[in-house]
N, C-alpha and C positions, 0 to 999 in steps of 0.2 A: 440600480441594476435589478432586473427581474430574476426570479428564481431559476428559470431554465438556463439563462446565461450564466448565473452564478454556479450552477451545477456543472455546466460545460467548462467554465474557467477553472474550477477546482479539479476537474478531471484532467485537464491539461497540466496543471501544477503537479498533480499526483504522478502522472506519467513521467515527467521530467525529474521529479524528486526521487522516485523509485529507481530510475536509471542512474542518477547520481549516486545513490546509496549502493547500488549493485557494483558500479565501477570503484567506488571508495572501498567497499569490502573486498573486492578482487585485488586491488592494489595493496591493501593491508595484508592480505593472505600471501601474495607473491613476495612481499618484503619480509615475510616471516615475523611480523610484529603482532603484538596483541592489540585488540581493538581499543581505541581510546575512549575516554568518557564522552568526548565530543561525538564519536560515532554512535554510542548508545543513546545519547541525547537526540541525535538526528533520527534514530529509529523510533524513539518515543514521539517525536514531532510527526513522523510519517503516520503513526497510529492515530494521533489526534486529527491529522488531516483527513484520514479515512473516515473517522467518526463524524467529522464535520460534513463530509461529502454524503455520508449515509443520512445524517439529519436533514440536510437539504433535500435529498432524494425522497425521504419519508414525507416531508412537507409537500413536495411536488405530487407524490402519490395521493396524499390526502386531498389535494386540490383537483384531482382527476387526471393528472398527467401520468398515464400508465405506459410503461415501456412496451415497445412493439414485440419484444421477445422477453418472456418471463425469466430467462436465464440471466438477464441484466441484474435482477435482484440477487441472484446467487453470486454474481461477481462482486456486488457490493458487500455482501456478508464475508466473502473470502478476503477482500481487501481489509476489512475491519479486523478480522481474526488472524490474519496471516502472521504478522510479527509477534503478537502475544503468544500464539500457539508455538512458534519456533522457540521463543525464549523459555516458555514453560517446559517444553519437551527437552530442552538441552540445559536446564538450569543446574543440573548436577554434573555436567560435563565440563571439559576444559574450555578456556576462553577461545581457543582455536576452533573447537567443535561448534561453539555458539556462533562464532564468526562465519564459519562455513554455512551453518543453517540459515542465519538471517540473510546472508548474501544470496544464497539460492532462492530464498523466499522473495528477496528484492527482484531478482531476475524474473521469477514467476509472476510477481505482481505487475511488472512491466507488461507482460502479456495479458494479464487480467484487465489492466487499465485499457489497453488497446481494444480488447474484446468488449469491455463495458461500453466504450465509445461507439462501437459498431452496432450494439444491440439496444441502445437507447432510442429515444424518439427521433 
């Protein structure tokens, strides 16, 4: 598989994964339950998925594949930093506050993933 197709495939996976996390977080919130260790593990996986996407994107950039809109790069940085920033910001807050923060970030990153897809090559 060539790098552009890999980058596109990871983007699709990120979109679906972020959407699943957003729904999972919403259902957990509505059920008034604390987030499970599985949920936090899934958030960690989402972060690693974003880092992998950024690494492939950086390789593409190095090979001369420049996005048509420079904000594409900003969307990539936002995807990588979104969940860690939410966790860092709410680390001294309740589990519920952390759940709300990462769920909102997941919804936001769904939009970022869509915008990233529209601003690439």
